C-alpha positions in Angstrom: 21.8 -15.3 -10.3 19.0 -17.4 -8.7 18.6 -14.9 -5.8 18.2 -12.0 -8.3 15.5 -13.9 -10.1 13.6 -14.6 -6.9 13.8 -10.9 -5.9 12.6 -9.7 -9.3 9.8 -12.2 -9.5 8.0 -10.7 -6.6 8.3 -7.1 -7.8 5.9 -6.2 -10.5 4.5 -3.1 -12.2 1.9 -4.1 -14.8 1.2 -1.6 -17.5 -1.5 -3.3 -19.6 -5.2 -3.4 -18.8 -6.8 -6.8 -17.9 -8.1 -7.5 -21.4 -4.7 -7.1 -22.9 -2.5 -8.7 -20.2 -4.8 -11.5 -19.2 -4.7 -10.6 -15.5 -6.2 -8.0 -13.2 -6.2 -4.4 -14.3 -3.6 -2.2 -12.6 -6.3 0.2 -11.2 -9.7 -0.7 -9.9 -12.1 1.8 -8.4 -15.2 0.7 -6.6 -18.6 2.5 -6.5 -19.8 3.3 -3.0 -22.4 0.5 -3.2 -19.8 -2.1 -4.3 -17.1 -1.4 -1.6 -16.2 -4.2 0.8 -14.8 -3.8 4.3 -11.1 -3.5 4.7 -10.0 -6.1 7.2 -8.1 -5.2 10.3 -4.4 -5.1 9.9 -2.4 -4.6 13.0 1.1 -5.4 14.3 4.5 -4.1 15.1 5.8 -1.1 13.3 9.0 -1.4 11.2 10.6 1.5 13.1 10.1 -0.3 16.4 7.9 2.5 17.7 5.1 0.3 19.0 2.1 -1.2 17.3 -0.1 0.1 14.5 -3.8 -0.7 13.8 -5.9 0.3 10.8 -9.0 0.2 13.0 -7.6 3.1 15.0 -7.6 5.1 11.7 -11.3 4.8 11.1 -12.8 8.1 10.0 -9.6 8.9 8.0 -8.9 8.1 4.3 -6.2 5.5 4.5 -3.7 4.6 1.8 -2.3 1.1 2.5 0.9 0.5 0.5 2.5 -2.9 0.4 6.3 -2.7 -0.2 9.6 -4.5 0.1 13.1 -3.0 0.3 14.4 -5.0 -2.6 11.6 -3.8 -5.0 12.7 -1.0 -7.4 9.2 0.4 -8.1 8.6 0.5 -4.3 11.7 2.7 -3.9 10.6 4.9 -6.8 7.1 5.6 -5.4 8.0 6.0 -1.7 9.0 9.7 -1.8 5.7 10.6 -3.5 3.7 8.7 -0.9 5.4 10.6 1.8 4.7 13.9 0.1 1.0 13.1 -0.3 0.8 11.9 3.3 2.2 15.3 4.5 0.3 17.4 2.1 -3.2 15.9 2.9 -2.7 14.8 6.5 -4.6 17.8 7.9 -7.4 17.0 5.5 -7.8 13.5 7.0 -5.5 11.3 4.9 -3.1 8.8 6.4 -0.6 6.6 4.5 0.4 3.2 6.1 2.9 0.8 4.7 2.9 -3.0 5.0 6.4 -4.3 4.6 7.2 -7.8 3.4 10.9 -8.0 4.2 12.0 -10.9 6.3 14.7 -8.7 7.9 13.3 -5.8 9.9 16.8 -4.3 9.6 16.5 -4.1 5.8 13.0 -2.6 6.2 14.3 0.1 8.6 17.2 0.9 6.3 14.7 1.4 3.5 12.5 3.7 5.6 15.6 5.8 6.5 16.9 5.9 3.0 13.5 6.9 1.6 12.9 9.3 4.5 9.4 7.8 5.0 7.2 10.1 7.1 4.4 7.4 7.5 4.5 4.2 9.6 4.7 0.7 8.2 3.6 -2.7 9.6 6.3 -5.4 9.5 4.6 -8.4 7.9 7.4 -10.8 6.7 5.1 -13.8 6.4 2.3 -11.9 4.6 -0.3 -12.7 7.3 -1.8 -9.2 7.2 -2.2 -9.3 3.5 -3.8 -12.7 3.5 -6.8 -11.1 5.3 -7.7 -9.1 2.2 -10.9 -10.2 0.5 -10.3 -12.6 -2.4 -9.9 -10.8 -5.8 -9.4 -7.3 -4.5 -5.7 -7.3 -5.4 -3.0 -9.7 -6.3 -0.8 -9.9 -3.3 2.1 -11.8 -5.0 3.8 -8.8 -6.5 5.0 -5.5 -5.1 4.2 -2.7 -4.8 0.4 -2.4 -4.6 -1.8 0.1 -2.9 -5.3 0.0 -1.4 -7.3 3.1 -0.7 -9.7 2.9 2.2 -12.6 5.3 2.6 -13.6 7.0 5.9 -16.0 4.1 6.6 -13.3 1.5 6.4 -14.3 0.2 3.0 -12.0 -0.4 0.0 -12.5 2.4 -2.5 -9.7 1.6 -5.0 -6.7 -0.6 -5.6 -3.6 -0.1 -7.7 -1.2 -2.9 -8.7 2.2 -1.5 -9.3 3.8 1.8 -8.4 1.4 4.7 -7.9 2.3 8.3 -8.7 1.5 11.4 -6.7 -1.0 12.8 -9.3 -2.9 9.5 -9.6 -3.0 9.1 -5.8 -4.3 12.6 -5.2 -6.9 12.1 -7.9 -8.2 8.9 -6.2 -8.1 10.1 -2.6 -9.3 13.8 -2.9 -13.0 12.9 -3.5 -12.9 10.6 -0.4 -11.6 13.2 2.0 -14.0 14.6 4.6 -15.2 18.1 3.8 
């Protein structure tokens, strides 16, 4: 029972705005002038196919999605993230996951089960996520998503699962024309 409580405690999908829930709003969008730089995140890929670096994706719109294999909302949103990645890839969009599982085997099984088409960094100790600017997103619950513009700045964040329609609405204006 205690293991289940620990697993559920780190997996959240807030539904109330900040003024009703007493915490951060699930969705934050930033005006161009208010955007802050996305820190570099780099490391070994979950699939074992080398390293991944956000800096190498500069010039693309990047959707950074933090997930864990034990998180139900993470499992629910994964197919939609893959579809958006494939649909908008030629227009300059990339989706990158940041996985929190201690076991890379569990993370790989999730990637296979969900048929993810985008790469994920393996970050079992949360070191990559600790680089995020304070207050941008609460990193204690999964999933959460950060949308980075072509200049490498944070354009929006979403706490909780993100749907395809919402994701497309947020990224489409940022795509290079």
